[in-house]
Structures are given as structure tokens and as C-alpha cells.
TIVO-2410 file (N, C-alpha, C; in nm, 3 decimals):
# residues 175
REC num residu      c1      c2      c3 atome chaine
REC   1      X  13.705   9.561   7.430     N      A
REC   1      X  13.570   9.490   7.411    CA      A
REC   1      X  13.522   9.362   7.545     C      A
REC   2      X  13.419   9.383   7.578     N      A
REC   2      X  13.343   9.297   7.686    CA      A
REC   2      X  13.359   9.174   7.601     C      A
REC   3      X  13.355   9.041   7.691     N      A
REC   3      X  13.296   8.898   7.597    CA      A
REC   3      X  13.194   8.947   7.598     C      A
REC   4      X  13.099   8.856   7.501     N      A
REC   4      X  12.949   8.868   7.498    CA      A
REC   4      X  12.852   8.841   7.650     C      A
REC   5      X  12.901   8.773   7.757     N      A
REC   5      X  12.891   8.716   7.870    CA      A
REC   5      X  12.886   8.837   7.965     C      A
REC   6      X  12.961   8.929   7.946     N      A
REC   6      X  12.954   9.066   8.043    CA      A
REC   6      X  12.863   9.162   7.960     C      A
REC   7      X  12.861   9.165   7.829     N      A
REC   7      X  12.817   9.263   7.683    CA      A
REC   7      X  12.663   9.218   7.772     C      A
REC   8      X  12.605   9.120   7.817     N      A
REC   8      X  12.460   9.102   7.782    CA      A
REC   8      X  12.435   9.155   7.981     C      A
REC   9      X  12.516   9.067   8.092     N      A
REC   9      X  12.548   9.139   8.158    CA      A
REC   9      X  12.500   9.343   8.235     C      A
REC  10      X  12.592   9.400   8.134     N      A
REC  10      X  12.569   9.537   8.125    CA      A
REC  10      X  12.459   9.602   8.051     C      A
REC  11      X  12.425   9.463   7.916     N      A
REC  11      X  12.236   9.506   7.922    CA      A
REC  11      X  12.148   9.560   7.990     C      A
REC  12      X  12.128   9.420   8.086     N      A
REC  12      X  12.066   9.394   8.156    CA      A
REC  12      X  12.034   9.505   8.245     C      A
REC  13      X  12.183   9.605   8.295     N      A
REC  13      X  12.191   9.635   8.386    CA      A
REC  13      X  12.133   9.764   8.352     C      A
REC  14      X  12.169   9.814   8.199     N      A
REC  14      X  12.126   9.880   8.188    CA      A
REC  14      X  11.973   9.904   8.120     C      A
REC  15      X  11.919   9.823   8.138     N      A
REC  15      X  11.723   9.806   8.144    CA      A
REC  15      X  11.687   9.829   8.322     C      A
REC  16      X  11.783   9.782   8.351     N      A
REC  16      X  11.791   9.755   8.454    CA      A
REC  16      X  11.768   9.918   8.557     C      A
REC  17      X  11.812   9.975   8.518     N      A
REC  17      X  11.873  10.142   8.536    CA      A
REC  17      X  11.759  10.224   8.476     C      A
REC  18      X  11.723  10.191   8.386     N      A
REC  18      X  11.650  10.272   8.293    CA      A
REC  18      X  11.512  10.245   8.377     C      A
REC  19      X  11.513  10.125   8.474     N      A
REC  19      X  11.342  10.132   8.531    CA      A
REC  19      X  11.401  10.195   8.670     C      A
REC  20      X  11.486  10.215   8.748     N      A
REC  20      X  11.480  10.248   8.881    CA      A
REC  20      X  11.434  10.425   8.898     C      A
REC  21      X  11.419  10.372   9.023     N      A
REC  21      X  11.377  10.571   9.016    CA      A
REC  21      X  11.560  10.666   9.134     C      A
REC  22      X  11.602  10.474   9.195     N      A
REC  22      X  11.731  10.523   9.253    CA      A
REC  22      X  11.785  10.364   9.303     C      A
REC  23      X  11.895  10.446   9.382     N      A
REC  23      X  11.966  10.301   9.382    CA      A
REC  23      X  12.128  10.333   9.504     C      A
REC  24      X  12.152  10.229   9.602     N      A
REC  24      X  12.200  10.260   9.726    CA      A
REC  24      X  12.327  10.172   9.682     C      A
REC  25      X  12.428  10.173   9.704     N      A
REC  25      X  12.562  10.146   9.712    CA      A
REC  25      X  12.571  10.109   9.832     C      A
REC  26      X  12.609   9.986   9.856     N      A
REC  26      X  12.663   9.889  10.010    CA      A
REC  26      X  12.818   9.818  10.014     C      A
REC  27      X  12.875   9.805  10.071     N      A
REC  27      X  12.956   9.673  10.064    CA      A
REC  27      X  12.893   9.588  10.155     C      A
REC  28      X  12.876   9.469  10.116     N      A
REC  28      X  12.776   9.320  10.118    CA      A
REC  28      X  12.874   9.250  10.233     C      A
REC  29      X  13.025   9.254  10.252     N      A
REC  29      X  13.137   9.217  10.298    CA      A
REC  29      X  13.097   9.150  10.443     C      A
REC  30      X  13.099   9.027  10.461     N      A
REC  30      X  13.004   9.003  10.660    CA      A
REC  30      X  12.899   8.982  10.639     C      A
REC  31      X  12.805   8.984  10.547     N      A
REC  31      X  12.686   8.902  10.535    CA      A
REC  31      X  12.689   8.822  10.472     C      A
REC  32      X  12.580   8.713  10.550     N      A
REC  32      X  12.565   8.588  10.536    CA      A
REC  32      X  12.528   8.544  10.382     C      A
REC  33      X  12.438   8.424  10.363     N      A
REC  33      X  12.369   8.448  10.238    CA      A
REC  33      X  12.258   8.457  10.276     C      A
REC  34      X  12.230   8.414  10.383     N      A
REC  34      X  12.112   8.452  10.466    CA      A
REC  34      X  12.093   8.557  10.467     C      A
REC  35      X  12.149   8.651  10.522     N      A
REC  35      X  12.072   8.762  10.598    CA      A
REC  35      X  12.088   8.836  10.478     C      A
REC  36      X  12.136   8.828  10.366     N      A
REC  36      X  12.113   8.867  10.206    CA      A
REC  36      X  12.021   8.899  10.157     C      A
REC  37      X  11.953   8.720  10.184     N      A
REC  37      X  11.829   8.654  10.138    CA      A
REC  37      X  11.720   8.749  10.229     C      A
REC  38      X  11.721   8.705  10.353     N      A
REC  38      X  11.621   8.786  10.404    CA      A
REC  38      X  11.616   8.965  10.360     C      A
REC  39      X  11.678   9.064  10.340     N      A
REC  39      X  11.702   9.182  10.299    CA      A
REC  39      X  11.627   9.152  10.124     C      A
REC  40      X  11.713   9.082  10.089     N      A
REC  40      X  11.639   9.054   9.926    CA      A
REC  40      X  11.488   9.060   9.969     C      A
REC  41      X  11.436   8.995  10.079     N      A
REC  41      X  11.344   8.925  10.057    CA      A
REC  41      X  11.190   9.103  10.101     C      A
REC  42      X  11.293   9.134  10.163     N      A
REC  42      X  11.180   9.196  10.267    CA      A
REC  42      X  11.192   9.354  10.171     C      A
REC  43      X  11.245   9.360  10.032     N      A
REC  43      X  11.266   9.466   9.967    CA      A
REC  43      X  11.134   9.473   9.833     C      A
REC  44      X  11.174   9.347   9.808     N      A
REC  44      X  11.033   9.234   9.672    CA      A
REC  44      X  10.956   9.354   9.682     C      A
REC  45      X  10.860   9.320   9.772     N      A
REC  45      X  10.758   9.332   9.784    CA      A
REC  45      X  10.744   9.526   9.708     C      A
REC  46      X  10.830   9.605   9.702     N      A
REC  46      X  10.827   9.711   9.701    CA      A
REC  46      X  10.904   9.776   9.653     C      A
REC  47      X  10.925   9.657   9.536     N      A
REC  47      X  11.002   9.686   9.402    CA      A
REC  47      X  11.128   9.710   9.403     C      A
REC  48      X  11.189   9.683   9.515     N      A
REC  48      X  11.367   9.677   9.533    CA      A
REC  48      X  11.442   9.508   9.487     C      A
REC  49      X  11.584   9.512   9.451     N      A
REC  49      X  11.620   9.457   9.487    CA      A
REC  49      X  11.783   9.515   9.454     C      A
REC  50      X  11.796   9.380   9.581     N      A
REC  50      X  11.927   9.378   9.620    CA      A
REC  50      X  11.987   9.281   9.517     C      A
REC  51      X  12.173   9.341   9.532     N      A
REC  51      X  12.219   9.277   9.375    CA      A
REC  51      X  12.337   9.288   9.386     C      A
REC  52      X  12.419   9.163   9.395     N      A
REC  52      X  12.586   9.191   9.453    CA      A
REC  52      X  12.676   9.232   9.246     C      A
REC  53      X  12.727   9.312   9.233     N      A
REC  53      X  12.755   9.349   9.119    CA      A
REC  53      X  12.888   9.366   9.122     C      A
REC  54      X  12.985   9.279   8.963     N      A
REC  54      X  13.072   9.368   8.937    CA      A
REC  54      X  13.124   9.517   8.927     C      A
REC  55      X  13.154   9.609   8.967     N      A
REC  55      X  13.181   9.768   8.986    CA      A
REC  55      X  13.242   9.738   8.820     C      A
REC  56      X  13.372   9.715   8.745     N      A
REC  56      X  13.326   9.763   8.643    CA      A
REC  56      X  13.229   9.740   8.514     C      A
REC  57      X  13.114   9.631   8.511     N      A
REC  57      X  13.039   9.642   8.472    CA      A
REC  57      X  12.929   9.731   8.464     C      A
REC  58      X  12.921   9.767   8.624     N      A
REC  58      X  12.849   9.904   8.687    CA      A
REC  58      X  12.841  10.045   8.616     C      A
REC  59      X  12.955  10.024   8.610     N      A
REC  59      X  13.027  10.128   8.584    CA      A
REC  59      X  13.020  10.165   8.399     C      A
REC  60      X  13.017  10.072   8.331     N      A
REC  60      X  12.981  10.101   8.185    CA      A
REC  60      X  12.831  10.107   8.220     C      A
REC  61      X  12.758  10.061   8.245     N      A
REC  61      X  12.618   9.993   8.249    CA      A
REC  61      X  12.534  10.201   8.259     C      A
REC  62      X  12.659  10.244   8.358     N      A
REC  62      X  12.551  10.355   8.424    CA      A
REC  62      X  12.643  10.452   8.300     C      A
REC  63      X  12.731  10.462   8.207     N      A
REC  63      X  12.741  10.557   8.139    CA      A
REC  63      X  12.688  10.524   8.004     C      A
REC  64      X  12.657  10.397   7.988     N      A
REC  64      X  12.573  10.390   7.899    CA      A
REC  64      X  12.426  10.503   7.920     C      A
REC  65      X  12.400  10.490   8.029     N      A
REC  65      X  12.230  10.590   8.078    CA      A
REC  65      X  12.282  10.629   8.096     C      A
REC  66      X  12.427  10.763   8.052     N      A
REC  66      X  12.413  10.908   8.142    CA      A
REC  66      X  12.399  10.911   8.273     C      A
REC  67      X  12.411  10.853   8.371     N      A
REC  67      X  12.427  10.808   8.496    CA      A
REC  67      X  12.564  10.915   8.592     C      A
REC  68      X  12.524  11.016   8.659     N      A
REC  68      X  12.686  11.011   8.752    CA      A
REC  68      X  12.754  10.900   8.779     C      A
REC  69      X  12.872  10.964   8.773     N      A
REC  69      X  13.002  10.846   8.789    CA      A
REC  69      X  12.998  10.816   8.948     C      A
REC  70      X  13.007  10.689   8.999     N      A
REC  70      X  12.999  10.661   9.099    CA      A
REC  70      X  13.150  10.700   9.210     C      A
REC  71      X  13.226  10.690   9.106     N      A
REC  71      X  13.371  10.729   9.086    CA      A
REC  71      X  13.420  10.575   9.245     C      A
REC  72      X  13.448  10.658   9.376     N      A
REC  72      X  13.523  10.591   9.509    CA      A
REC  72      X  13.388  10.442   9.528     C      A
REC  73      X  13.319  10.501   9.553     N      A
REC  73      X  13.151  10.396   9.532    CA      A
REC  73      X  13.192  10.302   9.465     C      A
REC  74      X  13.190  10.261   9.456     N      A
REC  74      X  13.250  10.124   9.357    CA      A
REC  74      X  13.427  10.081   9.364     C      A
REC  75      X  13.437  10.079   9.475     N      A
REC  75      X  13.586  10.079   9.457    CA      A
REC  75      X  13.549   9.926   9.578     C      A
REC  76      X  13.649   9.834   9.578     N      A
REC  76      X  13.537   9.680   9.652    CA      A
REC  76      X  13.480   9.664   9.608     C      A
REC  77      X  13.481   9.571   9.761     N      A
REC  77      X  13.318   9.446   9.737    CA      A
REC  77      X  13.183   9.551   9.727     C      A
REC  78      X  13.092   9.511   9.596     N      A
REC  78      X  12.979   9.614   9.572    CA      A
REC  78      X  12.882   9.480   9.545     C      A
REC  79      X  12.737   9.535   9.645     N      A
REC  79      X  12.624   9.570   9.579    CA      A
REC  79      X  12.540   9.658   9.616     C      A
REC  80      X  12.397   9.631   9.505     N      A
REC  80      X  12.361   9.764   9.502    CA      A
REC  80      X  12.162   9.722   9.523     C      A
REC  81      X  12.104   9.818   9.616     N      A
REC  81      X  12.002   9.828   9.643    CA      A
REC  81      X  11.912   9.911   9.531     C      A
REC  82      X  11.830   9.867   9.393     N      A
REC  82      X  11.817   9.943   9.317    CA      A
REC  82      X  11.685   9.935   9.330     C      A
REC  83      X  11.653  10.109   9.335     N      A
REC  83      X  11.471  10.126   9.404    CA      A
REC  83      X  11.385  10.121   9.336     C      A
REC  84      X  11.318  10.008   9.225     N      A
REC  84      X  11.252  10.086   9.167    CA      A
REC  84      X  11.089  10.175   9.231     C      A
REC  85      X  11.086  10.088   9.327     N      A
REC  85      X  10.929  10.207   9.372    CA      A
REC  85      X  11.007  10.320   9.414     C      A
REC  86      X  10.965  10.328   9.598     N      A
REC  86      X  10.965  10.406   9.654    CA      A
REC  86      X  11.132  10.392   9.706     C      A
REC  87      X  11.221  10.502   9.686     N      A
REC  87      X  11.353  10.499   9.731    CA      A
REC  87      X  11.314  10.552   9.840     C      A
REC  88      X  11.240  10.583   9.907     N      A
REC  88      X  11.265  10.602  10.053    CA      A
REC  88      X  11.221  10.528  10.140     C      A
REC  89      X  11.127  10.398  10.037     N      A
REC  89      X  11.114  10.271  10.155    CA      A
REC  89      X  11.229  10.178  10.125     C      A
REC  90      X  11.264  10.202   9.989     N      A
REC  90      X  11.383  10.133   9.965    CA      A
REC  90      X  11.523  10.135  10.124     C      A
REC  91      X  11.497  10.338  10.090     N      A
REC  91      X  11.649  10.337  10.240    CA      A
REC  91      X  11.596  10.289  10.392     C      A
REC  92      X  11.477  10.357  10.368     N      A
REC  92      X  11.377  10.286  10.480    CA      A
REC  92      X  11.384  10.141  10.544     C      A
REC  93      X  11.385  10.040  10.462     N      A
REC  93      X  11.400   9.920  10.522    CA      A
REC  93      X  11.543   9.823  10.518     C      A
REC  94      X  11.621   9.920  10.394     N      A
REC  94      X  11.769   9.915  10.402    CA      A
REC  94      X  11.842   9.914  10.561     C      A
REC  95      X  11.816  10.056  10.603     N      A
REC  95      X  11.856  10.076  10.762    CA      A
REC  95      X  11.726  10.003  10.836     C      A
REC  96      X  11.643   9.959  10.859     N      A
REC  96      X  11.594   9.939  10.980    CA      A
REC  96      X  11.653   9.792  10.997     C      A
REC  97      X  11.701   9.731  10.887     N      A
REC  97      X  11.843   9.566  10.898    CA      A
REC  97      X  11.905   9.605  10.873     C      A
REC  98      X  11.986   9.728  10.879     N      A
REC  98      X  12.117   9.752  10.957    CA      A
REC  98      X  12.095   9.784  11.117     C      A
REC  99      X  11.968   9.816  11.158     N      A
REC  99      X  11.989   9.848  11.318    CA      A
REC  99      X  11.968   9.724  11.364     C      A
REC 100      X  11.827   9.608  11.266     N      A
REC 100      X  11.857   9.495  11.336    CA      A
REC 100      X  11.960   9.394  11.342     C      A
REC 101      X  12.028   9.464  11.263     N      A
REC 101      X  12.166   9.377  11.259    CA      A
REC 101      X  12.219   9.386  11.407     C      A
REC 102      X  12.243   9.505  11.442     N      A
REC 102      X  12.263   9.543  11.484    CA      A
REC 102      X  12.491   9.595  11.549     C      A
REC 103      X  12.532   9.531  11.404     N      A
REC 103      X  12.613   9.617  11.277    CA      A
REC 103      X  12.643   9.728  11.193     C      A
REC 104      X  12.753   9.695  11.202     N      A
REC 104      X  12.746   9.815  11.045    CA      A
REC 104      X  12.743   9.760  10.894     C      A
REC 105      X  12.672   9.672  10.916     N      A
REC 105      X  12.662   9.598  10.761    CA      A
REC 105      X  12.532   9.595  10.722     C      A
REC 106      X  12.474   9.614  10.594     N      A
REC 106      X  12.590   9.646  10.513    CA      A
REC 106      X  12.631   9.762  10.586     C      A
REC 107      X  12.754   9.787  10.475     N      A
REC 107      X  12.770   9.910  10.498    CA      A
REC 107      X  12.795   9.988  10.396     C      A
REC 108      X  12.705  10.153  10.401     N      A
REC 108      X  12.644  10.191  10.346    CA      A
REC 108      X  12.757  10.308  10.223     C      A
REC 109      X  12.745  10.301  10.126     N      A
REC 109      X  12.897  10.399  10.047    CA      A
REC 109      X  12.840  10.514  10.023     C      A
REC 110      X  12.684  10.472   9.952     N      A
REC 110      X  12.640  10.666   9.897    CA      A
REC 110      X  12.512  10.526   9.813     C      A
REC 111      X  12.521  10.689   9.723     N      A
REC 111      X  12.438  10.630   9.601    CA      A
REC 111      X  12.318  10.741   9.493     C      A
REC 112      X  12.277  10.711   9.427     N      A
REC 112      X  12.221  10.830   9.338    CA      A
REC 112      X  12.034  10.788   9.301     C      A
REC 113      X  11.986  10.901   9.292     N      A
REC 113      X  11.851  10.964   9.307    CA      A
REC 113      X  11.844  11.037   9.238     C      A
REC 114      X  11.759  10.955   9.147     N      A
REC 114      X  11.741  11.024   9.010    CA      A
REC 114      X  11.890  11.056   8.885     C      A
REC 115      X  11.910  11.146   8.893     N      A
REC 115      X  12.042  11.217   8.820    CA      A
REC 115      X  12.149  11.254   8.918     C      A
REC 116      X  12.137  11.275   9.089     N      A
REC 116      X  12.215  11.302   9.140    CA      A
REC 116      X  12.242  11.262   9.257     C      A
REC 117      X  12.449  11.245   9.281     N      A
REC 117      X  12.515  11.130   9.336    CA      A
REC 117      X  12.397  11.201   9.513     C      A
REC 118      X  12.507  11.135   9.614     N      A
REC 118      X  12.379  11.136   9.741    CA      A
REC 118      X  12.557  11.040   9.822     C      A
REC 119      X  12.533  11.117   9.942     N      A
REC 119      X  12.649  11.062  10.024    CA      A
REC 119      X  12.574  10.990  10.104     C      A
REC 120      X  12.689  10.873  10.175     N      A
REC 120      X  12.640  10.785  10.359    CA      A
REC 120      X  12.525  10.914  10.447     C      A
REC 121      X  12.546  11.032  10.429     N      A
REC 121      X  12.481  11.105  10.473    CA      A
REC 121      X  12.348  11.130  10.406     C      A
REC 122      X  12.363  11.172  10.304     N      A
REC 122      X  12.190  11.207  10.239    CA      A
REC 122      X  12.111  11.057  10.200     C      A
REC 123      X  12.188  10.913  10.205     N      A
REC 123      X  12.081  10.820  10.231    CA      A
REC 123      X  12.016  10.805  10.363     C      A
REC 124      X  12.110  10.825  10.512     N      A
REC 124      X  12.060  10.799  10.594    CA      A
REC 124      X  11.933  10.929  10.567     C      A
REC 125      X  11.950  11.072  10.534     N      A
REC 125      X  11.890  11.129  10.577    CA      A
REC 125      X  11.741  11.078  10.477     C      A
REC 126      X  11.773  10.978  10.375     N      A
REC 126      X  11.709  10.972  10.288    CA      A
REC 126      X  11.563  10.853  10.381     C      A
REC 127      X  11.651  10.771  10.432     N      A
REC 127      X  11.571  10.681  10.554    CA      A
REC 127      X  11.494  10.735  10.622     C      A
REC 128      X  11.520  10.911  10.669     N      A
REC 128      X  11.425  10.940  10.745    CA      A
REC 128      X  11.281  11.030  10.740     C      A
REC 129      X  11.328  11.034  10.600     N      A
REC 129      X  11.232  11.122  10.527    CA      A
REC 129      X  11.035  11.018  10.530     C      A
REC 130      X  10.976  11.118  10.622     N      A
REC 130      X  10.794  11.054  10.566    CA      A
REC 130      X  10.803  10.959  10.422     C      A
REC 131      X  10.639  10.883  10.425     N      A
REC 131      X  10.680  10.809  10.279    CA      A
REC 131      X  10.586  10.938  10.246     C      A
REC 132      X  10.597  10.937  10.111     N      A
REC 132      X  10.555  10.986   9.981    CA      A
REC 132      X  10.431  11.032   9.989     C      A
REC 133      X  10.326  10.964  10.012     N      A
REC 133      X  10.148  10.956  10.067    CA      A
REC 133      X  10.165  11.086  10.184     C      A
REC 134      X  10.276  11.075  10.271     N      A
REC 134      X  10.227  11.203  10.409    CA      A
REC 134      X  10.294  11.291  10.356     C      A
REC 135      X  10.391  11.286  10.244     N      A
REC 135      X  10.456  11.375  10.213    CA      A
REC 135      X  10.352  11.488  10.103     C      A
REC 136      X  10.247  11.438  10.003     N      A
REC 136      X  10.254  11.504   9.946    CA      A
REC 136      X  10.040  11.499  10.038     C      A
REC 137      X   9.972  11.463  10.109     N      A
REC 137      X   9.891  11.522  10.229    CA      A
REC 137      X   9.924  11.597  10.269     C      A
REC 138      X  10.075  11.638  10.321     N      A
REC 138      X  10.094  11.810  10.398    CA      A
REC 138      X  10.081  11.850  10.303     C      A
REC 139      X  10.140  11.832  10.133     N      A
REC 139      X  10.154  11.954  10.076    CA      A
REC 139      X  10.060  12.004  10.015     C      A
REC 140      X   9.926  11.888   9.999     N      A
REC 140      X   9.790  11.895   9.991    CA      A
REC 140      X   9.743  12.013  10.072     C      A
REC 141      X   9.754  11.946  10.207     N      A
REC 141      X   9.705  12.094  10.309    CA      A
REC 141      X   9.777  12.188  10.349     C      A
REC 142      X   9.886  12.184  10.307     N      A
REC 142      X   9.962  12.357  10.253    CA      A
REC 142      X   9.843  12.397  10.142     C      A
REC 143      X   9.851  12.417  10.046     N      A
REC 143      X   9.814  12.456   9.910    CA      A
REC 143      X   9.608  12.467   9.967     C      A
REC 144      X   9.603  12.369  10.054     N      A
REC 144      X   9.402  12.428  10.103    CA      A
REC 144      X   9.405  12.491  10.187     C      A
REC 145      X   9.468  12.489  10.278     N      A
REC 145      X   9.473  12.588  10.393    CA      A
REC 145      X   9.401  12.698  10.341     C      A
REC 146      X   9.529  12.817  10.256     N      A
REC 146      X   9.454  12.930  10.236    CA      A
REC 146      X   9.367  12.915  10.197     C      A
REC 147      X   9.323  12.836  10.097     N      A
REC 147      X   9.162  12.846  10.037    CA      A
REC 147      X   9.087  12.862  10.074     C      A
REC 148      X   9.048  12.742  10.184     N      A
REC 148      X   9.043  12.670  10.313    CA      A
REC 148      X   8.945  12.805  10.397     C      A
REC 149      X   9.068  12.856  10.464     N      A
REC 149      X   9.027  12.995  10.483    CA      A
REC 149      X   8.957  13.152  10.435     C      A
REC 150      X   9.007  13.159  10.307     N      A
REC 150      X   8.868  13.217  10.180    CA      A
REC 150      X   8.757  13.220  10.209     C      A
REC 151      X   8.763  13.085  10.184     N      A
REC 151      X   8.622  13.021  10.172    CA      A
REC 151      X   8.502  13.057  10.290     C      A
REC 152      X   8.583  13.037  10.444     N      A
REC 152      X   8.550  13.069  10.612    CA      A
REC 152      X   8.507  13.182  10.543     C      A
REC 153      X   8.600  13.298  10.550     N      A
REC 153      X   8.541  13.393  10.538    CA      A
REC 153      X   8.500  13.511  10.479     C      A
REC 154      X   8.504  13.421  10.372     N      A
REC 154      X   8.380  13.471  10.262    CA      A
REC 154      X   8.225  13.435  10.301     C      A
REC 155      X   8.231  13.380  10.320     N      A
REC 155      X   8.055  13.250  10.415    CA      A
REC 155      X   8.019  13.357  10.498     C      A
REC 156      X   8.115  13.371  10.623     N      A
REC 156      X   8.132  13.430  10.717    CA      A
REC 156      X   8.075  13.590  10.721     C      A
REC 157      X   8.119  13.650  10.582     N      A
REC 157      X   8.079  13.753  10.525    CA      A
REC 157      X   7.921  13.763  10.510     C      A
REC 158      X   7.860  13.666  10.432     N      A
REC 158      X   7.764  13.660  10.386    CA      A
REC 158      X   7.668  13.599  10.517     C      A
REC 159      X   7.720  13.523  10.622     N      A
REC 159      X   7.638  13.549  10.722    CA      A
REC 159      X   7.577  13.655  10.726     C      A
REC 160      X   7.691  13.723  10.803     N      A
REC 160      X   7.676  13.874  10.866    CA      A
REC 160      X   7.546  13.959  10.760     C      A
REC 161      X   7.600  13.893  10.622     N      A
REC 161      X   7.484  14.047  10.544    CA      A
REC 161      X   7.368  13.992  10.579     C      A
REC 162      X   7.330  13.865  10.571     N      A
REC 162      X   7.197  13.790  10.579    CA      A
REC 162      X   7.086  13.809  10.707     C      A
REC 163      X   7.190  13.846  10.791     N      A
REC 163      X   7.170  13.834  10.931    CA      A
REC 163      X   7.168  13.986  10.977     C      A
REC 164      X   7.198  14.018  10.916     N      A
REC 164      X   7.172  14.203  10.898    CA      A
REC 164      X   7.070  14.225  10.849     C      A
REC 165      X   7.055  14.193  10.689     N      A
REC 165      X   6.880  14.211  10.603    CA      A
REC 165      X   6.857  14.151  10.718     C      A
REC 166      X   6.812  14.056  10.772     N      A
REC 166      X   6.695  14.007  10.841    CA      A
REC 166      X   6.661  14.089  10.954     C      A
REC 167      X   6.748  14.123  11.039     N      A
REC 167      X   6.763  14.243  11.152    CA      A
REC 167      X   6.686  14.330  11.093     C      A
REC 168      X   6.690  14.445  11.000     N      A
REC 168      X   6.676  14.522  10.891    CA      A
REC 168      X   6.503  14.514  10.908     C      A
REC 169      X   6.462  14.408  10.832     N      A
REC 169      X   6.331  14.336  10.746    CA      A
REC 169      X   6.199  14.374  10.965     C      A
REC 170      X   6.271  14.263  11.041     N      A
REC 170      X   6.271  14.246  11.107    CA      A
REC 170      X   6.188  14.408  11.229     C      A
REC 171      X   6.289  14.486  11.218     N      A
REC 171      X   6.238  14.628  11.256    CA      A
REC 171      X   6.167  14.681  11.155     C      A
REC 172      X   6.162  14.656  11.012     N      A
REC 172      X   6.056  14.698  10.958    CA      A
REC 172      X   5.910  14.684  10.953     C      A
REC 173      X   5.905  14.518  10.971     N      A
REC 173      X   5.777  14.484  10.981    CA      A
REC 173      X   5.697  14.553  11.152     C      A
REC 174      X   5.833  14.530  11.256     N      A
REC 174      X   5.748  14.575  11.398    CA      A
REC 174      X   5.691  14.767  11.366     C      A
REC 175      X   5.756  14.828  11.277     N      A
REC 175      X   5.717  14.958  11.228    CA      A
REC 175      X   5.621  14.994  11.261     C      A
***
């Protein structure tokens, strides 16, 4: 049975897990407080939070929310990037931050998106996806394209019909 203080932390994590789209688990060893603060400031505008967590408390909170077991991802010191907004943007900010440091810090362990577990490679792939708006615009263009072609084909046929009728009318008027 957790202490009242730990129960409160678990409750806060359960609430946080209910608001987020996904999370990325990292090993934060080697990062300075200044670097962690910089990462947190970059994540804040998109609804992301980077928080050092106690593994056992996060496991309990995830079990309460019926989220997947992160297993080996929660070994050793862990910090979690909670993505309340667009998880792709959060992954991009984290990847850019790691690239900027020119180290493999923070080291990505994996994460989850919705109720699906993500490996380190999945998180890297997530960071390379285009923004949500671009994906939606591409999808809309794909759906719209056949309809636009149909409209232009029908329009061309009607234009040809009108031209044929006008030519016939001029021929009849001249004869």
C-alpha cells in the first residue's frame, strides 16, 4: 500500500495519462538541470511536459489507466515526455534537442502512442513524420482529386455538347 504522498503522485500521473496522446520514455542521465529546463521550455508551447518519474509509481498509474506495460523501458533513471498536444511535434522537438546536444542524451528508451507500445525506432520514425496539418491536407487532396477529375470530365463533355449545338444552329441559320 503506497503512502499518502505516493498515492497523490500516482493520482496526478493517472490524471496526466488521461489527458495525453502519447509519451516517450528517456534516460536523462548526463543532462544538466539547465538542459532539462531548456527542453521543458521548448515543449511547453505544444502541450508537452518532460518530467522525471519514479518507475514504480508510473507503472502503477499506467496499470490504473489500463495502458500497456512499458516493461524494460522503466529500468534505471527515467524521465517521460508527456505529449498532450501533437505527439509528432513533441518527438520532433526531442529529436532536434538530441541532435543539438550532439550526444545521445537524453537516451530514448521507447514509449507509447494511444495504447500502442513504441520502440526506440518507432519514436525515431515518429519524429520524421510531417506535421498533422500536412498529413490532413495530403489526405484531403487525395480524396478531392478523383472528384475534381470527374467534374472536369463532365464539364468538358457539356462544353463539347454546347459547341456542337451552336455549330448545328449556325449551319441551319446559313442554309
